[in-house]
NUMAR-6759 format. One record per residue (C-alpha): z, y, x. Coordinates in pm, 1 decimal. Last residue first. Layout:
zz, yy, xx
Z, Y, X
...
This chain:
zz, yy, xx
1612.2, 782.2, -2229.1
1691.3, 997.4, -1928.5
1511.5, 896.0, -1613.8
1726.8, 909.3, -1302.1
1527.7, 646.4, -1119.4
1193.0, 585.9, -1285.8
1158.2, 372.1, -1594.5
909.3, 86.0, -1589.9
656.4, 94.8, -1874.3
746.9, -149.2, -2154.4
653.4, 52.5, -2461.5
282.8, 99.9, -2389.3
140.9, 408.5, -2558.3
-181.5, 365.5, -2755.2
-491.6, 374.1, -2541.5
-629.8, 648.1, -2321.7
-971.6, 790.5, -2240.9
-974.0, 970.1, -1906.1
-1347.2, 887.8, -1849.0
-1346.7, 675.7, -1531.8
-970.5, 640.7, -1481.0
-927.2, 474.7, -1821.1
-567.2, 530.1, -1921.3
-310.8, 277.9, -2048.6
7.6, 451.9, -2149.1
372.7, 441.1, -2053.5
658.3, 669.8, -2145.5
919.7, 890.8, -1980.5
1107.9, 1129.5, -2205.5
1162.5, 1503.1, -2203.4
1084.6, 1535.3, -2578.2
843.5, 1823.2, -2523.9
763.0, 2036.0, -2220.4
861.0, 1769.4, -1966.9
678.6, 1475.7, -2126.9
690.9, 1234.1, -1831.5
404.6, 989.3, -1767.9
392.2, 625.9, -1649.3
58.0, 456.6, -1598.0
-113.1, 127.6, -1683.9
-472.6, 137.4, -1557.8
-802.2, 77.8, -1739.5
-1119.9, 133.1, -1537.1
-1208.8, 232.1, -1182.1
-925.4, 103.9, -967.0
-670.1, 320.2, -782.8
-460.1, 29.3, -647.5
-195.7, 250.6, -492.5
-41.6, 230.4, -146.4
194.7, 508.5, -45.0
536.8, 462.9, -202.1
546.2, 93.0, -293.9
350.7, -22.0, 13.3
571.1, 187.6, 241.0
885.7, 51.5, 73.9
769.0, -308.9, 119.5
691.6, -241.4, 487.7
1039.4, -91.7, 541.0
1187.3, -417.3, 407.2
1337.1, -438.7, 61.6
1670.1, -622.9, 15.2
1925.5, -363.8, -91.7
1678.2, -109.9, -229.7
1522.0, -372.7, -461.8
1153.1, -288.0, -480.6
1032.0, -73.4, -772.9
807.9, -247.1, -1023.8
475.9, -92.4, -1116.0
334.4, 146.9, -1375.2
96.1, 364.2, -1177.6
226.4, 712.2, -1126.6
458.1, 982.5, -1257.1
197.9, 1215.6, -1408.7
377.3, 1518.6, -1547.9
315.0, 1627.7, -1905.7
289.9, 1952.7, -2103.9
-35.3, 2046.3, -1922.4
-191.3, 1731.3, -2076.1
-221.4, 1912.2, -2408.3
-41.3, 1726.5, -2686.8
-105.8, 1437.1, -2927.6
209.8, 1303.4, -3093.8
570.8, 1403.7, -3026.5
762.4, 1075.6, -2983.1
497.1, 826.1, -2866.7
331.8, 1106.1, -2665.8
-46.4, 1105.7, -2709.4
-226.9, 1272.5, -2422.6
-493.4, 1539.0, -2471.3
-736.0, 1660.4, -2205.5
-888.2, 2007.5, -2241.5
């Protein structure tokens, strides 16, 4: 069983969460080219090691939050407060 630590609810089973993706900036919809949108939507770094990610706690506080997770062993560090919010995210 993998546990994630929600900054609001504490350590919980990963089944309560939804992985949103790598923490990265969304292109400006008014000025982004189709190539920029493709890169944003479909190209991910996927490195081995520590990655900043955004998760959604759907079965708890229903908030988005950021963590740093090691993709090799699924260890994670304390939540990161400045993860980008996704469109429509309720704070």
